[in-house]
C-alpha positions as CSV (number, residue, x, y, z in Angstrom):
1,X,-1.2,-23.6,-19.8
2,X,1.9,-22.8,-17.6
3,X,4.3,-25.6,-17.0
4,X,3.7,-26.9,-13.4
5,X,7.1,-25.5,-12.1
6,X,6.4,-22.0,-13.2
7,X,3.9,-19.9,-11.2
8,X,2.4,-17.2,-13.5
9,X,-0.6,-14.9,-13.5
10,X,-1.8,-16.5,-16.7
11,X,-2.8,-19.7,-15.0
12,X,-5.6,-17.8,-13.3
13,X,-7.1,-16.7,-16.6
14,X,-8.9,-20.0,-17.2
15,X,-12.3,-20.8,-18.8
16,X,-14.4,-19.6,-15.9
17,X,-14.1,-15.8,-16.5
18,X,-17.7,-14.9,-17.1
19,X,-18.4,-11.3,-15.9
20,X,-14.9,-10.8,-14.4
21,X,-13.5,-7.4,-15.3
22,X,-10.9,-4.8,-14.5
23,X,-12.1,-1.3,-14.8
24,X,-11.3,2.4,-14.2
25,X,-13.3,5.5,-14.5
26,X,-13.4,5.3,-18.4
27,X,-13.0,1.7,-19.4
28,X,-13.9,-1.8,-18.4
29,X,-12.0,-4.8,-19.8
30,X,-13.2,-8.4,-19.4
31,X,-10.6,-11.0,-18.4
32,X,-11.9,-13.1,-21.3
33,X,-10.8,-10.4,-23.7
34,X,-7.3,-10.4,-22.1
35,X,-6.9,-14.1,-22.8
36,X,-7.7,-13.6,-26.5
37,X,-6.2,-10.2,-27.4
38,X,-3.0,-8.3,-26.7
39,X,-2.6,-4.9,-25.2
40,X,0.9,-4.4,-26.7
41,X,1.7,-2.9,-30.1
42,X,4.2,-5.7,-30.7
43,X,4.0,-9.4,-30.0
44,X,4.7,-10.1,-26.3
45,X,7.0,-12.9,-27.4
46,X,9.5,-10.2,-28.5
47,X,9.8,-9.3,-24.8
48,X,10.9,-12.9,-23.8
49,X,13.8,-12.6,-21.4
50,X,13.9,-8.8,-21.4
51,X,14.1,-6.5,-18.5
52,X,11.0,-4.2,-18.8
53,X,10.1,-0.9,-17.3
54,X,6.3,-0.6,-17.2
55,X,5.5,3.1,-17.2
56,X,1.9,3.9,-18.1
57,X,-0.3,6.9,-17.7
58,X,-3.0,4.9,-15.9
59,X,-3.4,1.8,-13.7
60,X,-5.6,-0.1,-16.1
61,X,-2.9,-0.4,-18.8
62,X,-0.4,-1.4,-16.1
63,X,-2.8,-4.2,-14.9
64,X,-3.2,-5.5,-18.5
65,X,0.6,-5.5,-19.1
66,X,1.4,-7.2,-15.8
67,X,-0.8,-10.1,-16.9
68,X,0.6,-10.3,-20.4
69,X,4.3,-9.9,-19.4
70,X,4.4,-12.2,-16.3
71,X,6.1,-15.4,-17.3
72,X,7.5,-13.8,-20.4
73,X,9.8,-11.0,-19.4
74,X,12.9,-11.6,-17.3
75,X,11.8,-8.8,-14.9
76,X,9.2,-6.1,-14.7
77,X,9.9,-2.8,-12.9
78,X,6.7,-1.1,-11.9
79,X,6.9,2.7,-12.2
80,X,4.6,4.7,-9.9
81,X,2.9,7.7,-11.5
82,X,4.7,10.4,-9.4
83,X,8.3,9.4,-10.3
84,X,10.0,11.9,-12.7
85,X,12.2,10.7,-15.6
86,X,15.3,12.4,-14.2
87,X,15.3,10.3,-11.1
88,X,14.1,7.2,-13.0
89,X,17.1,7.2,-15.3
90,X,19.4,6.1,-12.4
91,X,17.0,3.3,-11.5
92,X,16.8,2.0,-15.0
93,X,20.6,1.5,-15.0
94,X,20.4,-0.3,-11.6
95,X,17.7,-2.6,-12.8
96,X,19.4,-3.3,-16.1
97,X,16.3,-2.2,-18.1
98,X,16.5,-2.7,-21.8
99,X,12.9,-2.3,-22.8
100,X,10.2,0.2,-21.9
101,X,6.4,-0.5,-22.3
102,X,4.6,2.8,-22.2
103,X,1.8,4.9,-23.7
104,X,3.6,8.1,-23.0
105,X,6.3,10.0,-25.0
106,X,9.8,9.5,-23.7
107,X,12.3,12.3,-23.2
108,X,14.4,12.7,-26.3
109,X,17.6,11.9,-24.5
110,X,16.2,8.5,-23.4
111,X,14.2,7.4,-26.4
112,X,17.1,5.9,-28.3
113,X,18.6,4.0,-25.4
114,X,15.8,1.4,-25.1
115,X,13.5,-0.8,-27.1
116,X,10.1,1.1,-26.7
117,X,6.9,-0.8,-27.1
118,X,3.5,0.9,-27.0
119,X,0.5,-0.2,-25.0
120,X,-3.3,0.3,-25.4
121,X,-6.5,-1.4,-24.6
122,X,-6.7,-5.0,-26.0
123,X,-7.3,-5.0,-29.8
124,X,-7.6,-7.8,-32.4
125,X,-3.9,-8.5,-32.1
126,X,-2.7,-12.1,-31.7
127,X,-1.7,-12.7,-28.1
128,X,1.4,-14.7,-29.0
129,X,2.7,-15.3,-25.5
130,X,4.4,-18.3,-24.1
131,X,5.0,-18.7,-20.4
132,X,8.6,-19.9,-20.0
133,X,10.1,-18.3,-16.9
134,X,9.4,-17.0,-13.4
135,X,9.5,-13.3,-13.9
136,X,11.1,-11.0,-11.3
137,X,8.8,-8.3,-10.0
138,X,10.6,-5.1,-9.1
139,X,9.0,-2.3,-7.0
140,X,10.2,0.9,-5.6
141,X,10.3,2.0,-1.9
142,X,8.8,5.4,-1.1
143,X,12.1,7.2,-1.3
144,X,11.0,9.9,1.1
145,X,14.6,10.6,2.1
146,X,16.3,10.3,-1.3
147,X,16.3,8.0,-4.3
148,X,14.0,5.0,-3.9
149,X,15.4,1.6,-3.5
150,X,14.5,-1.2,-6.0
151,X,13.1,-4.3,-4.3
152,X,13.0,-7.6,-6.0
153,X,10.1,-10.0,-5.5
154,X,8.9,-13.2,-7.0
155,X,5.2,-13.8,-7.8
156,X,4.9,-16.8,-5.5
157,X,6.2,-14.6,-2.7
158,X,3.9,-11.7,-3.5
159,X,0.9,-14.2,-3.6
160,X,2.0,-16.2,-0.6
161,X,-0.5,-14.7,1.8
162,X,-3.3,-14.9,-0.7
163,X,-2.7,-18.6,-1.5
164,X,-2.2,-19.3,2.2
165,X,-5.7,-17.9,3.1
166,X,-7.3,-19.9,0.3
167,X,-8.6,-18.4,-2.9
168,X,-12.1,-19.6,-2.4
169,X,-12.6,-17.0,0.4
170,X,-12.7,-14.3,-2.3
171,X,-14.4,-16.0,-5.1
172,X,-16.7,-13.6,-7.0
173,X,-15.6,-10.7,-4.9
174,X,-15.2,-7.3,-6.5
175,X,-12.2,-5.5,-5.1
176,X,-11.1,-1.9,-4.9
177,X,-8.3,-0.1,-3.2
178,X,-7.4,3.5,-2.6
179,X,-3.8,2.5,-3.4
180,X,-2.2,2.6,-6.8
181,X,-1.5,-1.0,-8.0
182,X,2.0,-0.1,-9.0
183,X,2.9,0.1,-5.3
184,X,3.1,-2.8,-3.0
185,X,-0.2,-2.3,-1.1
186,X,-2.2,-1.8,-4.3
187,X,-0.5,-4.7,-6.1
188,X,-1.5,-7.0,-3.2
189,X,-5.2,-6.1,-3.8
190,X,-4.8,-6.5,-7.6
191,X,-3.4,-10.0,-7.0
192,X,-6.2,-10.9,-4.6
193,X,-8.8,-10.0,-7.2
194,X,-7.1,-11.8,-10.0
195,X,-6.0,-15.0,-8.1
196,X,-9.0,-15.1,-5.9
197,X,-11.4,-15.3,-8.9
198,X,-12.9,-11.8,-8.6
199,X,-13.0,-8.4,-10.4
200,X,-11.3,-5.1,-9.7
201,X,-12.3,-1.4,-9.8
202,X,-9.3,0.8,-9.9
203,X,-8.9,4.3,-8.3
204,X,-8.5,7.4,-10.4
205,X,-6.0,10.2,-9.7
206,X,-7.7,13.5,-8.8
207,X,-11.1,11.9,-8.4
208,X,-13.2,13.3,-5.5
209,X,-14.1,11.0,-2.7
210,X,-17.8,11.3,-3.4
211,X,-17.3,10.5,-7.2
212,X,-15.0,7.6,-6.3
213,X,-17.5,6.1,-3.8
214,X,-20.3,6.5,-6.4
215,X,-18.2,4.6,-8.9
216,X,-17.5,1.9,-6.3
217,X,-21.2,1.4,-5.7
218,X,-22.0,1.3,-9.4
219,X,-19.2,-1.3,-9.8
220,X,-20.6,-3.5,-7.1
221,X,-17.5,-3.4,-4.9
222,X,-17.6,-5.8,-2.0
223,X,-14.0,-5.8,-0.7
224,X,-11.9,-2.6,-0.3
225,X,-8.6,-1.6,1.2
226,X,-6.6,1.5,2.0
227,X,-4.4,3.1,4.6
228,X,-6.0,4.5,7.9
229,X,-5.4,8.0,6.4
230,X,-7.5,7.0,3.3
231,X,-10.3,5.7,5.6
232,X,-10.2,8.8,7.8
233,X,-10.7,11.0,4.8
234,X,-13.6,8.9,3.6
235,X,-15.2,9.1,7.0
236,X,-14.8,12.8,7.0
237,X,-16.3,13.2,3.6
238,X,-19.7,11.8,4.5
239,X,-19.7,9.7,1.4
240,X,-19.6,6.4,3.4
241,X,-23.3,6.7,4.2
242,X,-24.3,5.2,0.8
243,X,-21.6,2.5,0.6
244,X,-21.9,-1.0,2.0
245,X,-18.9,-3.2,1.4
246,X,-18.7,-6.7,2.9
247,X,-15.0,-6.4,3.9
248,X,-12.9,-3.4,4.8
249,X,-9.1,-3.7,5.1
250,X,-6.5,-1.3,6.5
251,X,-2.7,-1.4,6.0
252,X,0.3,0.8,5.5
253,X,0.0,2.8,8.8
254,X,-0.9,2.2,12.4
255,X,-4.6,1.2,12.6
256,X,-5.6,2.8,16.0
257,X,-8.7,2.0,17.8
258,X,-10.4,5.2,16.9
259,X,-10.3,4.5,13.1
260,X,-11.3,0.9,13.6
261,X,-14.3,1.9,15.7
262,X,-15.2,4.6,13.2
263,X,-15.3,2.1,10.4
264,X,-17.3,-0.3,12.5
265,X,-19.9,2.4,13.0
266,X,-19.9,3.4,9.4
267,X,-20.1,-0.2,8.0
268,X,-21.9,-2.2,10.7
269,X,-22.4,-5.2,8.3
270,X,-18.8,-5.4,7.2
271,X,-15.9,-7.5,8.4
272,X,-13.1,-5.1,9.3
273,X,-9.4,-6.2,9.4
274,X,-6.0,-4.6,9.4
275,X,-2.9,-6.2,7.9
276,X,0.8,-5.7,8.4
277,X,2.9,-5.6,5.3
278,X,5.7,-3.6,3.7
279,X,7.5,-3.6,0.3
280,X,10.5,-5.3,1.8
281,X,9.0,-7.6,4.5
282,X,5.9,-8.7,2.5
283,X,2.7,-9.6,4.2
284,X,3.3,-10.5,7.8
285,X,-0.2,-11.0,9.2
286,X,-3.7,-9.8,9.3
287,X,-6.0,-9.1,12.3
288,X,-9.7,-9.4,12.1
289,X,-10.9,-9.0,15.7
290,X,-11.5,-5.3,15.5
291,X,-8.8,-4.4,18.0
292,X,-5.6,-2.3,17.5
293,X,-2.3,-4.1,17.7
294,X,-1.8,-7.8,17.3
295,X,-1.8,-10.9,19.6
296,X,1.5,-11.5,21.3
297,X,1.5,-15.2,20.4
298,X,2.2,-14.3,16.8
299,X,5.8,-13.6,17.9
300,X,8.3,-16.3,18.2
301,X,6.6,-19.1,16.2
302,X,6.3,-20.2,12.6
303,X,2.8,-19.4,11.5
304,X,2.0,-20.5,7.9
305,X,5.7,-20.0,7.0
306,X,6.0,-16.5,8.6
307,X,8.3,-16.1,11.6
308,X,8.4,-12.8,13.6
309,X,10.6,-11.6,16.4
310,X,11.2,-8.3,18.2
311,X,14.8,-7.0,18.6
312,X,15.4,-3.8,20.5
313,X,11.7,-3.0,20.0
314,X,11.8,-3.4,16.2
315,X,9.6,-6.0,14.5
316,X,11.6,-8.4,12.3
317,X,10.1,-10.9,9.8
318,X,11.4,-14.0,8.0
319,X,9.2,-15.7,5.4
320,X,8.9,-16.7,1.7
321,X,6.8,-13.6,1.3
322,X,9.6,-11.2,1.9
323,X,11.5,-9.5,-1.0
324,X,14.4,-11.4,-2.3
325,X,16.9,-8.6,-2.4
326,X,17.5,-4.9,-3.2
327,X,18.6,-4.5,-6.8
328,X,21.7,-2.6,-7.9
329,X,25.5,-3.0,-7.8
330,X,25.9,-1.2,-4.5
331,X,22.6,-2.3,-3.0
332,X,22.7,-3.0,0.8
333,X,21.6,-6.4,2.1
334,X,17.9,-6.6,2.6
335,X,17.9,-9.3,5.4
336,X,20.3,-10.2,8.2
337,X,22.4,-13.4,8.3
338,X,19.4,-15.4,9.6
339,X,17.1,-14.1,6.8
340,X,15.1,-11.7,9.0
341,X,14.0,-8.3,7.5
342,X,14.2,-5.5,10.0
343,X,11.0,-3.5,9.3
344,X,12.0,-0.5,11.3
345,X,8.5,-0.5,12.9
346,X,8.7,-0.2,16.7
347,X,6.3,-2.3,18.8
348,X,5.6,-2.5,22.5
349,X,4.1,-5.4,24.5
350,X,1.1,-4.4,26.6
351,X,-0.5,-7.3,28.3
352,X,-1.1,-10.1,25.8
353,X,-1.0,-7.8,22.8
354,X,1.7,-5.9,20.9
355,X,1.0,-2.4,19.8
356,X,2.7,-0.4,17.1
357,X,4.4,2.7,18.5
358,X,6.0,4.3,15.4
359,X,8.8,4.2,12.9
360,X,12.4,4.1,14.1
361,X,13.4,6.8,11.7
362,X,10.5,9.2,12.6
363,X,11.4,9.9,16.2
364,X,11.2,13.5,17.5
365,X,14.0,14.4,19.9
366,X,13.0,16.5,22.8
367,X,16.1,17.4,24.7
368,X,17.5,13.9,24.2
369,X,14.1,12.2,25.0
370,X,12.4,10.2,22.3
371,X,8.8,10.7,21.0
372,X,7.1,8.7,18.3
373,X,4.6,11.0,16.6
374,X,2.2,8.1,16.1
375,X,1.9,7.4,19.8
376,X,0.8,11.0,20.4
377,X,-1.7,10.7,17.5
378,X,-3.2,7.5,18.9
379,X,-4.1,9.4,22.1
380,X,-5.5,12.5,20.4
381,X,-7.6,10.4,18.0
382,X,-9.5,8.9,20.9
383,X,-11.3,12.2,21.5
384,X,-14.8,12.0,20.3
385,X,-14.5,15.3,18.4
386,X,-11.3,14.4,16.6
387,X,-11.4,13.0,13.1
388,X,-7.6,12.9,12.3
389,X,-4.4,14.3,13.7
390,X,-0.7,14.6,13.0
391,X,2.0,15.2,15.6
392,X,5.3,16.8,14.5
393,X,8.2,18.7,15.8
394,X,8.9,22.4,15.9
395,X,12.2,23.9,16.8
396,X,12.7,25.2,20.3
397,X,15.7,27.2,21.6
398,X,15.5,25.4,24.9
399,X,14.9,21.7,24.2
400,X,15.8,21.6,20.5
401,X,12.3,20.7,19.6
402,X,8.7,20.6,20.9
403,X,5.7,18.5,19.9
404,X,3.0,20.3,17.9
405,X,-0.3,18.6,17.0
406,X,-2.4,19.5,14.0
407,X,-5.9,18.3,14.5
408,X,-8.9,18.0,12.2
409,X,-12.2,18.1,14.1
410,X,-15.4,16.2,13.3
411,X,-17.4,18.1,10.7
412,X,-19.9,20.5,12.3
413,X,-18.0,21.0,15.5
414,X,-19.0,24.4,16.9
415,X,-16.1,26.9,16.9
416,X,-17.2,28.1,20.3
417,X,-16.2,24.6,21.7
418,X,-12.6,24.7,20.2
419,X,-11.0,26.0,23.4
420,X,-12.8,23.4,25.5
421,X,-11.8,20.6,23.1
422,X,-8.2,21.8,23.2
423,X,-8.2,21.5,27.0
424,X,-9.8,18.1,26.9
425,X,-7.2,16.8,24.4
426,X,-4.4,18.1,26.5
427,X,-5.8,16.6,29.6
428,X,-6.2,13.3,27.8
429,X,-2.6,13.5,26.6
430,X,-1.3,14.3,30.1
431,X,-3.2,11.2,31.5
432,X,-1.7,8.8,28.9
433,X,1.7,10.2,27.9
434,X,4.9,11.1,29.8
435,X,5.3,14.9,30.1
436,X,7.7,15.4,27.3
437,X,5.4,13.7,24.8
438,X,2.4,16.0,25.6
439,X,1.9,18.5,22.7
440,X,3.0,22.1,23.6
441,X,0.8,23.4,20.9
442,X,-2.5,22.1,19.4
443,X,-3.7,23.6,16.2
444,X,-7.1,23.0,14.6
445,X,-6.7,22.7,10.8
446,X,-9.0,22.0,7.8
447,X,-6.8,19.4,6.1
448,X,-3.7,17.2,6.4
449,X,-1.6,16.2,3.5
450,X,-1.4,12.5,2.5
451,X,1.4,11.2,0.3
452,X,1.0,9.4,-3.1
453,X,1.3,6.1,-1.1
454,X,-1.7,7.1,1.0
455,X,0.2,7.8,4.2
456,X,0.1,10.9,6.4
457,X,2.7,13.3,5.1
458,X,5.3,13.8,7.9
459,X,7.2,17.0,7.4
460,X,8.4,19.1,10.3
461,X,8.2,22.9,10.4
């Protein structure tokens, strides 16, 4: 049992573990087995106080290692699956990594620089752990514009929203997420399953939506999360018809009214909520009233230890759930002098509710006038024939750039109606947007790319 002053995952692996499992497409591991057997090829006590890179080929092994190493290692750096070793080497130095836990071969140039410990499914090895410290959890930002930053969290900060909501709410739930649990959004769901007393079904890279949903049904999934882009793709696939979760959660992108309404129609018995969270700011809040945006009275007051304010349109958050710092000798400060993290997400007050407009760094410049792609997409997505859209910039010799919209129509839309729909979308945009924000071109496309983090890929042509 953990000492009372150390908060560790192990304390949630108590005697009442009957039927609780963590599974992927190939294996299912009981939490009871995790308490009795080790997944490491060497005793976990040998990792006491070490700085560990966790780099596994699949999520299941990462989940098992997180449980075994928390409270033992000094810090754990979670490596997402899409990060190549060349970029990783710089990050290992920044994080002062001395040990690598992996089931993959290392590049020859790196293998001799670290203690390397193998990992596999739990076997008849003595567990041999002793919880004696509060482990630092290190995660990477998306790094879309360069090398990712390393963000340092504590477990009590990561679990703050879960504990605050009360773990009894999720007792016996079976969770799933479209996210990878080695990223912030996926890790939050993994912790909800573990701390809340439930089970977890993990996603599988390259798995078709239909196969994934079939596995979710077989696994008895009751609670599931993903980005709005994840959910739009599920709704487009037609696979939602045979899936009946009790709770549907959105995060990571703007949850507009169109996707919330679409999910309400697809899952009429489910509670549907959207949460605001980021790797740096932690979990800010969740909204369960089925409406886009969030109530204005959440700003300017301390709510369960979370304080939010808006400065120059940007949402800022201060709480014990935020990351503690960026890691590295030359790392910039994560929070301002008052402890607020600038999220870079721009919000706008409309009546008694704040609405997300877009990212400060994603603005399209039209002859000196600003356009957030997301605010254009929100309007386009309201059209009954639109399933998903992406607004982007295209170079223009006159204004420097114009707005172009790529649009996926609802499956089965008659091609003869395309020109009518295009005119209706343009009319809708002209009614709701200032003139420079109205798309100059609307293209109907078959697919839109989504990043490894589950967000709409935003690359300009």
